[in-house]
C-alpha positions, 0 to 999 in steps of 0.5 A: 646960273648958280654953280650950286647945288652940283650933280655931286653935292646937294648943299647950299653955300654956307653948308660947309665950314672953311676947312673940310676933312676928307677921308675916302670912305663915307663910313669913316666920315660918319665915324668922325662926325659921330665921334669927334664933332658936336652938333654934327648935321648931315649936309650931303648924301648924294651917291652915299657920299656922306658930308657933315658939318659940326663943331670941334672944340668950338670951331666949325669943321666939315667932314666929307668923303672923297670916294676912291681915286684921283677922278673922284677926289678931283671932282669933290675937291674942285667943287668945294674949293671953287663953288662952296668957299672952302679954303682948306681940305685935309685928306685923311686917308689910308696908304700902303707902306713903301719904306719898310721902316714904317709900321702899320698905323704909322701916320705920315704927312705928304709933302708932295705927291708923285703920280702915274696919272695924266690929271696934271696935263689939263693945266697946260704944263708939258712935263711931269708935275709933283704938286706940294702940300700947303706949307701952312697946313704941313707946318701946323700938322708937324707941330701938332704931331710933335706936341701930341707925341706922334712920330709923323714922317714927312715926305713924298707919296705916290698917288697911283691911278691903278690899284692893281698895277702891272708895271710894279713901280713900288721898288723903284719908288722905294729907292727914291725915298717915297714913303707910301702909296695911295690914290688921291693926294695928287689931284687934291694938291693940284686943285688946291694950287690952281684955286689958290687954296690949301691942301694937306694929306695925312695918311695912316699906313694900313698895309704893306704891299711888299709882304701882304700884311694889312688891316681889315676894312673895319679897322681902317674905318674906326681905328685911325684916330691919331691922324683924325685928331691931328687934322681936327686940331689944325682945322 
């Protein structure tokens, strides 16, 4: 029995490019397709998770939303890597700053991902995992950011399983040099490692959990173009 289409992705093999940009928000996926891609076509809309394939400067590129959280990106990235022949997934998401020298709209690259999630237990390792980005993609993104004049810090991020976290871990993570908090990179990096594929998370700072400062949903959807351009240039 064929693994495609899946309950979550209605596409046929070949509908996705080898590289997929993956924002969390379906409307951000639509924005990227309409703003940056030529001849973009809608290839998936199951559960409102928009997926598009088109061309950026002559290269075929896909963009599809992941939804929110580790379980959601865990499903979509697993199916793209293992059923649809995708080699590279670049998460382009929002994050809350932990290091206070960052600013709203700063772009950071996740070299590794810490987490409070138990997602890694399925891989049979009895301990804590901190999966890493693909060096190939991380190096390319770092070089491209420098070329574009974007100051892009590189370091560990924290993928939380809880948006409202009673344990309040961010102060401790700040002392460990963790850059920011988000909710997806951990599962993406583990799925890529297990599949022998490549993954990278590029994140734009959307808020400061320590002060309450932040951008609204429309600003998050439509103004994170530096991160999008870096991802598209290395796709």
